[in-house]
Structures are given as C-alpha cells and as structure tokens.
N, C-alpha and C positions, 0 to 999 in steps of 0.2 A: 108816258113822257110828258114833261111839263110844257106849257105854252109860253110864248113871250110875255103875255100879260101876267101869268102866274109868277114868272121869274121876277118881274118888276114889283109885283105886290109883295112877294116874299122878301126881296131886298129891302123894300120900304118898311115892312114890319120889323125887320132886324136892325134898321138904321144903317144898312150897309150901302156903300157906293159900288159902282161897277168894278173899281180896282180891288176892293176888298173881296168881292165875290170871285173875281178872276184868280186872286191869290189863293183863296181857300179851296177853289176847285182845281187849281193848277192848270188853268187855261189862259189864253191871251185875253187882254182887255178888249181887243178888237173883236174877238170871237163872241164875247158877251154882248158888246154893242151891236154887232150885226144881227145876232139872234133877237135881241129885245126890240129892235126896230123893224124886224121882219124882212131884212134884206137877204137873208140866207137861212137855210135849215142846216144847223150844224150836224156833223157826223154823230151817230148814236153815242159813241163813247164820250163826246163832249157834253151832250145833253145829260147823260148819266152822271158825269162828274159835277155838273151844276146842281142837279137835283140832290145828289148825295151830300154835297157841301151845305146846301140849305137845310136839308133834313138833320144833319149833324148839329146844326146851330139851333135846332128847335122848331123848324117849320114843318107843318103838316099839310100835305096836299090832299084835299078832300075829294071824294068821288063826284061831287056836284060841280067841281071846277074851282071851288073857292080855296083860299089859303088861310091858315091860321097858325098862331104860335101855340105849341103845346104848353100846357100849364106846367108849373115848376115840378110838381109831383110826377107828371108824365115824362118830363125831360130827363129825370134821373134814372129812368128804367133802362 
C-alpha cells in the first residue's frame, strides 16, 4: 500500500491537485486530504483506489519507496 508521502509525490509528478486525484479514484477530497496529512489511515479499498488511479495515470511505485513516472513506451503497455 502507498504511503501519504508517496501519494503526494505521485500527484506532484502528474501535476494533479487533490481534487483531480479524488475524482480519478472516485473518493472524497477530504479522504485524500486526511490521508496525505496523516490524520487517518483510510480503509484499504480507498487506498487501493488511490493507488490504482495513480498507476493508471503512469505512476510507478518502486520497492525502495520512491515514485516515478513510467516512460512513454512503458505507459503504452
């Protein structure tokens, strides 16, 4: 599962705001805000929705905890 810092880094890499991520993941804006500031641990389905939305947009969550955008050739797969 992703961490709050990874979520923020991924959004930044995509140039997305909280509202965009919430819309793409079909979760509330407040759920994203609360997660990213560490106020609450979302239920697993919410975390999965956030991660899936970011991955669909081209984000790769690396085993070392870093975040990167897949290259164009990788994203087409």
